[in-house]
PDB file of N, CA, C and O in Angstrom:
ATOM      1  N   SER A   1     147.189  62.388 129.724  1.00  0.00           N
ATOM      2  CA  SER A   1     146.086  61.505 130.968  1.00  0.00           C
ATOM      3  C   SER A   1     144.780  61.864 129.921  1.00  0.00           C
ATOM      4  O   SER A   1     144.666  62.958 129.369  1.00  0.00           O
ATOM      5  N   THR A   2     143.766  60.674 129.747  1.00  0.00           N
ATOM      6  CA  THR A   2     143.178  60.821 129.061  1.00  0.00           C
ATOM      7  C   THR A   2     141.615  61.217 129.882  1.00  0.00           C
ATOM      8  O   THR A   2     141.158  60.423 130.705  1.00  0.00           O
ATOM      9  N   THR A   3     141.148  62.056 129.667  1.00  0.00           N
ATOM     10  CA  THR A   3     139.755  62.623 130.173  1.00  0.00           C
ATOM     11  C   THR A   3     138.543  61.972 129.283  1.00  0.00           C
ATOM     12  O   THR A   3     138.556  61.521 128.138  1.00  0.00           O
ATOM     13  N   CYS A   4     137.545  62.089 130.198  1.00  0.00           N
ATOM     14  CA  CYS A   4     136.220  61.441 130.026  1.00  0.00           C
ATOM     15  C   CYS A   4     135.680  61.962 128.767  1.00  0.00           C
ATOM     16  O   CYS A   4     135.123  61.201 127.975  1.00  0.00           O
ATOM     17  N   LEU A   5     135.810  63.189 128.539  1.00  0.00           N
ATOM     18  CA  LEU A   5     135.272  63.696 127.371  1.00  0.00           C
ATOM     19  C   LEU A   5     136.207  63.295 126.017  1.00  0.00           C
ATOM     20  O   LEU A   5     135.672  63.119 124.922  1.00  0.00           O
ATOM     21  N   SER A   6     137.347  63.199 126.177  1.00  0.00           N
ATOM     22  CA  SER A   6     138.361  62.964 125.063  1.00  0.00           C
ATOM     23  C   SER A   6     137.855  61.641 124.636  1.00  0.00           C
ATOM     24  O   SER A   6     137.719  61.506 123.420  1.00  0.00           O
ATOM     25  N   MET A   7     137.542  60.611 125.413  1.00  0.00           N
ATOM     26  CA  MET A   7     137.412  59.121 125.147  1.00  0.00           C
ATOM     27  C   MET A   7     135.801  59.660 124.765  1.00  0.00           C
ATOM     28  O   MET A   7     135.457  58.714 124.057  1.00  0.00           O
ATOM     29  N   ALA A   8     135.069  60.232 124.784  1.00  0.00           N
ATOM     30  CA  ALA A   8     133.579  60.241 123.955  1.00  0.00           C
ATOM     31  C   ALA A   8     133.838  60.268 122.633  1.00  0.00           C
ATOM     32  O   ALA A   8     133.126  59.468 122.027  1.00  0.00           O
ATOM     33  N   LEU A   9     134.788  61.048 121.757  1.00  0.00           N
ATOM     34  CA  LEU A   9     134.674  61.099 120.426  1.00  0.00           C
ATOM     35  C   LEU A   9     136.025  60.683 120.138  1.00  0.00           C
ATOM     36  O   LEU A   9     136.946  61.220 120.754  1.00  0.00           O
ATOM     37  N   ASP A  10     136.274  59.719 119.208  1.00  0.00           N
ATOM     38  CA  ASP A  10     137.358  59.382 118.914  1.00  0.00           C
ATOM     39  C   ASP A  10     138.146  60.281 117.446  1.00  0.00           C
ATOM     40  O   ASP A  10     137.365  60.891 116.716  1.00  0.00           O
ATOM     41  N   ASP A  11     138.984  60.299 117.252  1.00  0.00           N
ATOM     42  CA  ASP A  11     140.110  61.029 115.831  1.00  0.00           C
ATOM     43  C   ASP A  11     138.977  61.222 114.892  1.00  0.00           C
ATOM     44  O   ASP A  11     138.314  62.258 114.837  1.00  0.00           O
ATOM     45  N   ALA A  12     138.785  60.141 114.136  1.00  0.00           N
ATOM     46  CA  ALA A  12     137.808  59.977 113.191  1.00  0.00           C
ATOM     47  C   ALA A  12     136.670  60.681 113.229  1.00  0.00           C
ATOM     48  O   ALA A  12     136.397  61.325 112.216  1.00  0.00           O
ATOM     49  N   MET A  13     135.775  60.731 114.343  1.00  0.00           N
ATOM     50  CA  MET A  13     134.384  61.776 114.707  1.00  0.00           C
ATOM     51  C   MET A  13     135.195  63.011 114.888  1.00  0.00           C
ATOM     52  O   MET A  13     134.956  63.909 114.081  1.00  0.00           O
ATOM     53  N   LYS A  14     135.995  63.205 115.679  1.00  0.00           N
ATOM     54  CA  LYS A  14     136.612  64.756 115.390  1.00  0.00           C
ATOM     55  C   LYS A  14     136.825  65.285 114.499  1.00  0.00           C
ATOM     56  O   LYS A  14     136.518  66.463 114.317  1.00  0.00           O
ATOM     57  N   ASN A  15     137.644  64.279 113.375  1.00  0.00           N
ATOM     58  CA  ASN A  15     137.784  65.291 112.284  1.00  0.00           C
ATOM     59  C   ASN A  15     136.476  65.466 111.333  1.00  0.00           C
ATOM     60  O   ASN A  15     136.206  66.462 110.663  1.00  0.00           O
ATOM     61  N   ARG A  16     135.644  64.126 111.446  1.00  0.00           N
ATOM     62  CA  ARG A  16     134.134  64.394 110.554  1.00  0.00           C
ATOM     63  C   ARG A  16     133.398  65.426 111.042  1.00  0.00           C
ATOM     64  O   ARG A  16     132.786  66.013 110.150  1.00  0.00           O
ATOM     65  N   LEU A  17     133.215  65.918 112.278  1.00  0.00           N
ATOM     66  CA  LEU A  17     132.880  67.094 112.917  1.00  0.00           C
ATOM     67  C   LEU A  17     133.791  68.308 112.726  1.00  0.00           C
ATOM     68  O   LEU A  17     133.205  69.368 112.945  1.00  0.00           O
ATOM     69  N   ASP A  18     134.719  68.391 112.472  1.00  0.00           N
ATOM     70  CA  ASP A  18     135.749  69.348 111.947  1.00  0.00           C
ATOM     71  C   ASP A  18     135.446  69.805 110.541  1.00  0.00           C
ATOM     72  O   ASP A  18     135.490  70.927 110.038  1.00  0.00           O
ATOM     73  N   GLY A  19     135.173  68.793 110.115  1.00  0.00           N
ATOM     74  CA  GLY A  19     134.676  68.972 108.247  1.00  0.00           C
ATOM     75  C   GLY A  19     133.616  69.956 108.167  1.00  0.00           C
ATOM     76  O   GLY A  19     133.563  71.134 107.812  1.00  0.00           O
ATOM     77  N   ILE A  20     132.665  68.978 108.674  1.00  0.00           N
ATOM     78  CA  ILE A  20     131.198  69.682 109.134  1.00  0.00           C
ATOM     79  C   ILE A  20     131.407  71.441 109.492  1.00  0.00           C
ATOM     80  O   ILE A  20     130.869  72.248 108.734  1.00  0.00           O
ATOM     81  N   ARG A  21     131.964  71.777 110.312  1.00  0.00           N
ATOM     82  CA  ARG A  21     131.892  72.958 111.033  1.00  0.00           C
ATOM     83  C   ARG A  21     132.739  73.901 109.897  1.00  0.00           C
ATOM     84  O   ARG A  21     132.250  74.991 109.600  1.00  0.00           O
ATOM     85  N   ARG A  22     133.956  73.488 109.295  1.00  0.00           N
ATOM     86  CA  ARG A  22     134.288  74.213 108.407  1.00  0.00           C
ATOM     87  C   ARG A  22     133.415  74.054 106.901  1.00  0.00           C
ATOM     88  O   ARG A  22     133.689  74.770 105.938  1.00  0.00           O
ATOM     89  N   SER A  23     132.649  73.315 106.874  1.00  0.00           N
ATOM     90  CA  SER A  23     131.854  73.621 105.314  1.00  0.00           C
ATOM     91  C   SER A  23     130.653  74.942 106.197  1.00  0.00           C
ATOM     92  O   SER A  23     130.501  76.069 105.726  1.00  0.00           O
ATOM     93  N   TYR A  24     130.052  74.536 107.284  1.00  0.00           N
ATOM     94  CA  TYR A  24     129.337  75.249 107.980  1.00  0.00           C
ATOM     95  C   TYR A  24     129.874  77.051 107.716  1.00  0.00           C
ATOM     96  O   TYR A  24     129.148  77.952 107.295  1.00  0.00           O
ATOM     97  N   LEU A  25     131.032  77.141 108.033  1.00  0.00           N
ATOM     98  CA  LEU A  25     131.678  78.109 108.090  1.00  0.00           C
ATOM     99  C   LEU A  25     131.537  79.036 106.680  1.00  0.00           C
ATOM    100  O   LEU A  25     131.203  80.216 106.565  1.00  0.00           O
ATOM    101  N   THR A  26     131.919  78.050 105.661  1.00  0.00           N
ATOM    102  CA  THR A  26     132.076  78.755 104.137  1.00  0.00           C
ATOM    103  C   THR A  26     130.639  78.967 103.563  1.00  0.00           C
ATOM    104  O   THR A  26     130.391  79.888 102.784  1.00  0.00           O
ATOM    105  N   LEU A  27     129.678  78.040 104.000  1.00  0.00           N
ATOM    106  CA  LEU A  27     128.170  78.355 104.033  1.00  0.00           C
ATOM    107  C   LEU A  27     128.145  79.811 104.223  1.00  0.00           C
ATOM    108  O   LEU A  27     127.975  80.651 103.339  1.00  0.00           O
ATOM    109  N   THR A  28     128.405  80.090 105.939  1.00  0.00           N
ATOM    110  CA  THR A  28     127.777  81.496 106.424  1.00  0.00           C
ATOM    111  C   THR A  28     128.725  82.468 105.513  1.00  0.00           C
ATOM    112  O   THR A  28     128.249  83.571 105.246  1.00  0.00           O
ATOM    113  N   GLU A  29     130.106  82.134 104.983  1.00  0.00           N
ATOM    114  CA  GLU A  29     130.608  83.657 104.488  1.00  0.00           C
ATOM    115  C   GLU A  29     129.925  83.609 103.034  1.00  0.00           C
ATOM    116  O   GLU A  29     129.700  84.685 102.479  1.00  0.00           O
ATOM    117  N   ARG A  30     129.481  82.025 102.193  1.00  0.00           N
ATOM    118  CA  ARG A  30     128.724  82.640 101.135  1.00  0.00           C
ATOM    119  C   ARG A  30     127.291  83.331 101.352  1.00  0.00           C
ATOM    120  O   ARG A  30     126.649  83.706 100.372  1.00  0.00           O
ATOM    121  N   LEU A  31     126.862  83.471 102.505  1.00  0.00           N
ATOM    122  CA  LEU A  31     125.554  83.933 102.468  1.00  0.00           C
ATOM    123  C   LEU A  31     125.813  85.751 102.268  1.00  0.00           C
ATOM    124  O   LEU A  31     124.880  86.519 102.031  1.00  0.00           O
ATOM    125  N   GLY A  32     127.174  86.163 102.412  1.00  0.00           N
ATOM    126  CA  GLY A  32     127.739  87.759 102.198  1.00  0.00           C
ATOM    127  C   GLY A  32     128.084  87.873 100.898  1.00  0.00           C
ATOM    128  O   GLY A  32     128.605  88.903 100.472  1.00  0.00           O
ATOM    129  N   ASP A  33     127.813  86.764 100.093  1.00  0.00           N
ATOM    130  CA  ASP A  33     128.678  87.041  98.734  1.00  0.00           C
ATOM    131  C   ASP A  33     127.656  87.499  97.719  1.00  0.00           C
ATOM    132  O   ASP A  33     126.693  86.756  97.533  1.00  0.00           O
ATOM    133  N   PRO A  34     127.728  88.430  97.159  1.00  0.00           N
ATOM    134  CA  PRO A  34     126.748  89.467  96.376  1.00  0.00           C
ATOM    135  C   PRO A  34     126.209  88.322  95.175  1.00  0.00           C
ATOM    136  O   PRO A  34     125.041  88.341  94.789  1.00  0.00           O
ATOM    137  N   ASP A  35     127.105  87.442  94.703  1.00  0.00           N
ATOM    138  CA  ASP A  35     126.157  86.336  93.549  1.00  0.00           C
ATOM    139  C   ASP A  35     125.416  85.247  94.397  1.00  0.00           C
ATOM    140  O   ASP A  35     124.929  84.392  93.658  1.00  0.00           O
ATOM    141  N   VAL A  36     125.234  85.067  95.454  1.00  0.00           N
ATOM    142  CA  VAL A  36     124.958  84.357  96.034  1.00  0.00           C
ATOM    143  C   VAL A  36     123.384  85.191  96.430  1.00  0.00           C
ATOM    144  O   VAL A  36     122.271  84.745  96.151  1.00  0.00           O
ATOM    145  N   ILE A  37     123.684  86.522  97.159  1.00  0.00           N
ATOM    146  CA  ILE A  37     122.448  87.210  97.725  1.00  0.00           C
ATOM    147  C   ILE A  37     121.773  87.403  96.204  1.00  0.00           C
ATOM    148  O   ILE A  37     120.601  87.086  96.001  1.00  0.00           O
ATOM    149  N   SER A  38     122.461  87.844  95.369  1.00  0.00           N
ATOM    150  CA  SER A  38     121.101  88.055  93.971  1.00  0.00           C
ATOM    151  C   SER A  38     120.439  87.210  93.170  1.00  0.00           C
ATOM    152  O   SER A  38     119.529  87.442  92.375  1.00  0.00           O
ATOM    153  N   ASN A  39     121.117  85.949  93.523  1.00  0.00           N
ATOM    154  CA  ASN A  39     120.408  84.396  93.070  1.00  0.00           C
ATOM    155  C   ASN A  39     119.106  83.710  94.223  1.00  0.00           C
ATOM    156  O   ASN A  39     119.377  82.841  95.052  1.00  0.00           O
ATOM    157  N   SER A  40     118.140  84.125  94.102  1.00  0.00           N
ATOM    158  CA  SER A  40     117.309  83.688  95.286  1.00  0.00           C
ATOM    159  C   SER A  40     117.016  82.032  95.357  1.00  0.00           C
ATOM    160  O   SER A  40     116.391  81.559  96.307  1.00  0.00           O
ATOM    161  N   ASN A  41     117.568  81.134  94.174  1.00  0.00           N
ATOM    162  CA  ASN A  41     117.693  79.845  94.591  1.00  0.00           C
ATOM    163  C   ASN A  41     118.862  79.416  95.352  1.00  0.00           C
ATOM    164  O   ASN A  41     118.947  78.609  96.277  1.00  0.00           O
ATOM    165  N   LEU A  42     119.876  80.234  94.680  1.00  0.00           N
ATOM    166  CA  LEU A  42     120.930  79.736  95.214  1.00  0.00           C
ATOM    167  C   LEU A  42     121.485  80.177  96.757  1.00  0.00           C
ATOM    168  O   LEU A  42     122.234  79.428  97.386  1.00  0.00           O
ATOM    169  N   LEU A  43     121.040  81.450  97.276  1.00  0.00           N
ATOM    170  CA  LEU A  43     120.525  81.658  98.470  1.00  0.00           C
ATOM    171  C   LEU A  43     119.808  80.674  99.546  1.00  0.00           C
ATOM    172  O   LEU A  43     120.344  80.352 100.606  1.00  0.00           O
ATOM    173  N   ARG A  44     118.407  80.204  99.090  1.00  0.00           N
ATOM    174  CA  ARG A  44     117.639  79.089  99.648  1.00  0.00           C
ATOM    175  C   ARG A  44     118.707  78.250  99.609  1.00  0.00           C
ATOM    176  O   ARG A  44     119.127  78.098 100.757  1.00  0.00           O
ATOM    177  N   GLN A  45     119.285  77.687  98.879  1.00  0.00           N
ATOM    178  CA  GLN A  45     119.880  76.470  98.883  1.00  0.00           C
ATOM    179  C   GLN A  45     121.052  76.680 100.077  1.00  0.00           C
ATOM    180  O   GLN A  45     120.965  75.987 101.090  1.00  0.00           O
ATOM    181  N   VAL A  46     122.037  77.551  99.949  1.00  0.00           N
ATOM    182  CA  VAL A  46     122.874  77.833 100.906  1.00  0.00           C
ATOM    183  C   VAL A  46     122.252  78.095 102.391  1.00  0.00           C
ATOM    184  O   VAL A  46     122.677  77.769 103.499  1.00  0.00           O
ATOM    185  N   MET A  47     121.379  78.627 102.094  1.00  0.00           N
ATOM    186  CA  MET A  47     120.708  78.594 103.916  1.00  0.00           C
ATOM    187  C   MET A  47     120.155  77.438 104.305  1.00  0.00           C
ATOM    188  O   MET A  47     120.249  77.115 105.489  1.00  0.00           O
ATOM    189  N   LYS A  48     119.462  76.589 103.353  1.00  0.00           N
ATOM    190  CA  LYS A  48     119.100  75.064 103.937  1.00  0.00           C
ATOM    191  C   LYS A  48     120.521  74.507 104.113  1.00  0.00           C
ATOM    192  O   LYS A  48     120.880  73.966 105.159  1.00  0.00           O
ATOM    193  N   ASP A  49     121.078  74.619 103.355  1.00  0.00           N
ATOM    194  CA  ASP A  49     122.638  73.340 103.926  1.00  0.00           C
ATOM    195  C   ASP A  49     123.065  73.975 104.932  1.00  0.00           C
ATOM    196  O   ASP A  49     123.389  73.157 105.793  1.00  0.00           O
ATOM    197  N   ARG A  50     123.252  75.144 105.304  1.00  0.00           N
ATOM    198  CA  ARG A  50     123.762  75.577 106.281  1.00  0.00           C
ATOM    199  C   ARG A  50     122.970  75.644 107.782  1.00  0.00           C
ATOM    200  O   ARG A  50     123.494  75.896 108.867  1.00  0.00           O
ATOM    201  N   SER A  51     121.577  75.348 107.513  1.00  0.00           N
ATOM    202  CA  SER A  51     120.589  75.009 108.664  1.00  0.00           C
ATOM    203  C   SER A  51     120.572  73.451 108.809  1.00  0.00           C
ATOM    204  O   SER A  51     120.005  72.932 109.770  1.00  0.00           O
ATOM    205  N   GLN A  52     121.177  72.738 107.879  1.00  0.00           N
ATOM    206  CA  GLN A  52     121.167  71.666 108.141  1.00  0.00           C
ATOM    207  C   GLN A  52     122.398  71.119 109.192  1.00  0.00           C
ATOM    208  O   GLN A  52     122.412  70.258 110.071  1.00  0.00           O
ATOM    209  N   SER A  53     123.212  71.864 108.762  1.00  0.00           N
ATOM    210  CA  SER A  53     124.280  71.611 110.089  1.00  0.00           C
ATOM    211  C   SER A  53     124.627  72.511 111.100  1.00  0.00           C
ATOM    212  O   SER A  53     125.617  72.409 111.824  1.00  0.00           O
ATOM    213  N   GLU A  54     123.775  73.406 111.129  1.00  0.00           N
ATOM    214  CA  GLU A  54     123.763  74.199 112.463  1.00  0.00           C
ATOM    215  C   GLU A  54     123.985  73.724 114.027  1.00  0.00           C
ATOM    216  O   GLU A  54     124.845  74.006 114.862  1.00  0.00           O
ATOM    217  N   GLU A  55     122.943  72.967 114.044  1.00  0.00           N
ATOM    218  CA  GLU A  55     122.978  72.537 115.288  1.00  0.00           C
ATOM    219  C   GLU A  55     124.013  71.229 116.037  1.00  0.00           C
ATOM    220  O   GLU A  55     124.358  71.057 117.206  1.00  0.00           O
ATOM    221  N   VAL A  56     124.302  70.431 114.743  1.00  0.00           N
ATOM    222  CA  VAL A  56     125.642  69.907 114.707  1.00  0.00           C
ATOM    223  C   VAL A  56     126.948  70.748 115.121  1.00  0.00           C
ATOM    224  O   VAL A  56     127.699  70.458 116.052  1.00  0.00           O
ATOM    225  N   VAL A  57     127.052  71.666 114.395  1.00  0.00           N
ATOM    226  CA  VAL A  57     128.279  72.457 114.334  1.00  0.00           C
ATOM    227  C   VAL A  57     128.051  72.963 115.658  1.00  0.00           C
ATOM    228  O   VAL A  57     128.970  72.502 116.336  1.00  0.00           O
ATOM    229  N   MET A  58     127.100  73.868 116.586  1.00  0.00           N
ATOM    230  CA  MET A  58     126.842  74.333 117.761  1.00  0.00           C
ATOM    231  C   MET A  58     126.980  73.456 119.045  1.00  0.00           C
ATOM    232  O   MET A  58     127.500  73.843 120.092  1.00  0.00           O
ATOM    233  N   ALA A  59     126.478  72.301 118.835  1.00  0.00           N
ATOM    234  CA  ALA A  59     127.051  71.205 119.641  1.00  0.00           C
ATOM    235  C   ALA A  59     128.373  70.722 119.724  1.00  0.00           C
ATOM    236  O   ALA A  59     128.826  70.422 120.829  1.00  0.00           O
ATOM    237  N   PHE A  60     129.057  70.605 118.695  1.00  0.00           N
ATOM    238  CA  PHE A  60     130.357  70.279 118.539  1.00  0.00           C
ATOM    239  C   PHE A  60     131.322  71.370 119.151  1.00  0.00           C
ATOM    240  O   PHE A  60     132.494  71.177 119.474  1.00  0.00           O
ATOM    241  N   ASP A  61     130.616  72.546 119.249  1.00  0.00           N
ATOM    242  CA  ASP A  61     131.629  73.845 119.434  1.00  0.00           C
ATOM    243  C   ASP A  61     131.681  73.999 121.071  1.00  0.00           C
ATOM    244  O   ASP A  61     132.547  74.415 121.840  1.00  0.00           O
ATOM    245  N   GLU A  62     130.366  73.474 121.247  1.00  0.00           N
ATOM    246  CA  GLU A  62     130.202  73.430 122.737  1.00  0.00           C
ATOM    247  C   GLU A  62     131.125  72.378 123.200  1.00  0.00           C
ATOM    248  O   GLU A  62     132.087  72.783 123.853  1.00  0.00           O
ATOM    249  N   TYR A  63     131.034  71.202 123.010  1.00  0.00           N
ATOM    250  CA  TYR A  63     131.628  70.148 123.447  1.00  0.00           C
ATOM    251  C   TYR A  63     133.393  70.767 123.281  1.00  0.00           C
ATOM    252  O   TYR A  63     133.989  71.039 124.324  1.00  0.00           O
ATOM    253  N   CYS A  64     133.932  70.900 122.263  1.00  0.00           N
ATOM    254  CA  CYS A  64     135.449  71.436 122.473  1.00  0.00           C
ATOM    255  C   CYS A  64     135.532  72.556 123.209  1.00  0.00           C
ATOM    256  O   CYS A  64     136.665  73.022 123.329  1.00  0.00           O
ATOM    257  N   ARG A  65     134.617  73.136 123.752  1.00  0.00           N
ATOM    258  CA  ARG A  65     135.030  74.506 124.763  1.00  0.00           C
ATOM    259  C   ARG A  65     134.971  73.656 126.030  1.00  0.00           C
ATOM    260  O   ARG A  65     135.808  74.076 126.829  1.00  0.00           O
ATOM    261  N   LEU A  66     134.266  72.580 126.520  1.00  0.00           N
ATOM    262  CA  LEU A  66     133.864  72.073 127.780  1.00  0.00           C
ATOM    263  C   LEU A  66     135.271  70.900 127.560  1.00  0.00           C
ATOM    264  O   LEU A  66     135.920  70.837 128.604  1.00  0.00           O
ATOM    265  N   ASP A  67     135.646  70.298 126.812  1.00  0.00           N
ATOM    266  CA  ASP A  67     136.899  69.465 126.449  1.00  0.00           C
ATOM    267  C   ASP A  67     138.117  70.674 126.997  1.00  0.00           C
ATOM    268  O   ASP A  67     139.025  70.254 127.714  1.00  0.00           O
ATOM    269  N   GLU A  68     138.092  71.766 126.724  1.00  0.00           N
ATOM    270  CA  GLU A  68     139.166  72.730 126.871  1.00  0.00           C
ATOM    271  C   GLU A  68     139.131  72.834 128.384  1.00  0.00           C
ATOM    272  O   GLU A  68     140.123  72.649 129.088  1.00  0.00           O
ATOM    273  N   GLU A  69     137.741  73.190 128.906  1.00  0.00           N
ATOM    274  CA  GLU A  69     137.686  73.583 130.312  1.00  0.00           C
ATOM    275  C   GLU A  69     138.063  72.086 131.208  1.00  0.00           C
ATOM    276  O   GLU A  69     138.645  72.278 132.276  1.00  0.00           O
ATOM    277  N   LEU A  70     137.806  70.826 130.881  1.00  0.00           N
ATOM    278  CA  LEU A  70     138.324  70.046 131.784  1.00  0.00           C
ATOM    279  C   LEU A  70     139.695  69.356 131.823  1.00  0.00           C
ATOM    280  O   LEU A  70     140.176  68.509 132.576  1.00  0.00           O
ATOM    281  N   GLU A  71     140.221  70.105 130.600  1.00  0.00           N
ATOM    282  CA  GLU A  71     141.749  69.691 130.361  1.00  0.00           C
ATOM    283  C   GLU A  71     142.560  70.502 131.460  1.00  0.00           C
ATOM    284  O   GLU A  71     143.420  70.064 132.224  1.00  0.00           O
ATOM    285  N   GLY A  72     141.940  72.135 131.318  1.00  0.00           N
ATOM    286  CA  GLY A  72     142.583  73.251 132.369  1.00  0.00           C
ATOM    287  C   GLY A  72     142.373  72.612 133.898  1.00  0.00           C
ATOM    288  O   GLY A  72     143.362  72.468 134.616  1.00  0.00           O
ATOM    289  N   ALA A  73     141.033  72.232 134.366  1.00  0.00           N
ATOM    290  CA  ALA A  73     140.604  71.721 135.606  1.00  0.00           C
ATOM    291  C   ALA A  73     141.793  70.502 135.983  1.00  0.00           C
ATOM    292  O   ALA A  73     142.323  70.514 137.094  1.00  0.00           O
ATOM    293  N   VAL A  74     142.081  69.670 135.164  1.00  0.00           N
ATOM    294  CA  VAL A  74     142.971  68.422 135.124  1.00  0.00           C
ATOM    295  C   VAL A  74     143.859  68.816 135.378  1.00  0.00           C
ATOM    296  O   VAL A  74     144.353  68.204 136.325  1.00  0.00           O
ATOM    297  N   GLU A  75     144.641  69.880 134.906  1.00  0.00           N
ATOM    298  CA  GLU A  75     146.127  70.090 134.768  1.00  0.00           C
ATOM    299  C   GLU A  75     145.984  71.240 136.328  1.00  0.00           C
ATOM    300  O   GLU A  75     147.063  71.703 136.697  1.00  0.00           O
ATOM    301  N   LEU A  76     145.022  71.553 136.963  1.00  0.00           N
ATOM    302  CA  LEU A  76     144.826  72.472 137.999  1.00  0.00           C
ATOM    303  C   LEU A  76     145.098  71.253 139.032  1.00  0.00           C
ATOM    304  O   LEU A  76     146.054  71.258 139.808  1.00  0.00           O
ATOM    305  N   PHE A  77     144.191  70.256 138.954  1.00  0.00           N
ATOM    306  CA  PHE A  77     143.917  69.641 139.680  1.00  0.00           C
ATOM    307  C   PHE A  77     145.473  68.731 139.827  1.00  0.00           C
ATOM    308  O   PHE A  77     145.965  68.609 140.949  1.00  0.00           O
ATOM    309  N   GLN A  78     145.901  68.360 139.075  1.00  0.00           N
ATOM    310  CA  GLN A  78     147.137  67.716 139.127  1.00  0.00           C
ATOM    311  C   GLN A  78     148.546  68.162 139.494  1.00  0.00           C
ATOM    312  O   GLN A  78     149.458  67.457 139.928  1.00  0.00           O
ATOM    313  N   GLU A  79     148.550  69.844 139.162  1.00  0.00           N
ATOM    314  CA  GLU A  79     149.513  70.982 139.962  1.00  0.00           C
ATOM    315  C   GLU A  79     149.049  70.921 141.391  1.00  0.00           C
ATOM    316  O   GLU A  79     149.966  71.175 142.172  1.00  0.00           O
ATOM    317  N   ALA A  80     148.110  70.708 141.855  1.00  0.00           N
ATOM    318  CA  ALA A  80     147.590  71.092 143.640  1.00  0.00           C
ATOM    319  C   ALA A  80     148.475  69.979 144.283  1.00  0.00           C
ATOM    320  O   ALA A  80     149.072  70.115 145.350  1.00  0.00           O
ATOM    321  N   GLY A  81     148.488  68.581 143.306  1.00  0.00           N
ATOM    322  CA  GLY A  81     148.968  67.574 143.837  1.00  0.00           C
ATOM    323  C   GLY A  81     148.958  67.197 145.495  1.00  0.00           C
ATOM    324  O   GLY A  81     147.826  66.811 145.785  1.00  0.00           O
ATOM    325  N   ASP A  82     149.682  67.189 146.440  1.00  0.00           N
ATOM    326  CA  ASP A  82     149.271  66.795 147.846  1.00  0.00           C
ATOM    327  C   ASP A  82     148.347  67.814 148.249  1.00  0.00           C
ATOM    328  O   ASP A  82     147.510  67.504 149.096  1.00  0.00           O
ATOM    329  N   ASP A  83     148.359  69.270 147.669  1.00  0.00           N
ATOM    330  CA  ASP A  83     147.793  70.709 148.486  1.00  0.00           C
ATOM    331  C   ASP A  83     146.135  70.128 148.425  1.00  0.00           C
ATOM    332  O   ASP A  83     145.442  70.121 147.408  1.00  0.00           O
ATOM    333  N   ALA A  84     145.728  69.666 149.751  1.00  0.00           N
ATOM    334  CA  ALA A  84     144.189  69.303 149.905  1.00  0.00           C
ATOM    335  C   ALA A  84     143.211  70.569 149.715  1.00  0.00           C
ATOM    336  O   ALA A  84     142.052  70.707 149.324  1.00  0.00           O
ATOM    337  N   GLU A  85     144.287  71.480 150.206  1.00  0.00           N
ATOM    338  CA  GLU A  85     143.238  73.079 149.975  1.00  0.00           C
ATOM    339  C   GLU A  85     142.800  73.317 148.485  1.00  0.00           C
ATOM    340  O   GLU A  85     141.623  73.513 148.182  1.00  0.00           O
ATOM    341  N   MET A  86     143.920  73.283 147.499  1.00  0.00           N
ATOM    342  CA  MET A  86     143.988  73.363 146.533  1.00  0.00           C
ATOM    343  C   MET A  86     142.966  72.456 145.647  1.00  0.00           C
ATOM    344  O   MET A  86     142.505  72.909 144.599  1.00  0.00           O
ATOM    345  N   ARG A  87     142.697  71.407 146.024  1.00  0.00           N
ATOM    346  CA  ARG A  87     142.024  70.261 145.457  1.00  0.00           C
ATOM    347  C   ARG A  87     140.195  70.468 145.719  1.00  0.00           C
ATOM    348  O   ARG A  87     139.451  69.946 144.889  1.00  0.00           O
ATOM    349  N   GLU A  88     139.578  71.260 146.921  1.00  0.00           N
ATOM    350  CA  GLU A  88     139.048  71.637 147.063  1.00  0.00           C
ATOM    351  C   GLU A  88     138.369  72.686 146.171  1.00  0.00           C
ATOM    352  O   GLU A  88     137.388  73.305 146.582  1.00  0.00           O
TER     353      GLU A  88
END
């Protein structure tokens, strides 16, 4: 069964957003790298690159969380079947 949220993003877009998230996490790790910390220009660039994708990553994480919640709710609804009390 396809949910509304699942239809909102196609696989290509999800893959693109997941790539942005992976880059963001890599940049976050680099902020702890002594070589980055000791080079102010590199540190500034890593922080800038990371900040440019932060809002997108946070929104995508929220989307994924809500999509999982919706899938769980749909499963519960389907399991409830004809039990009207469970559907409320």
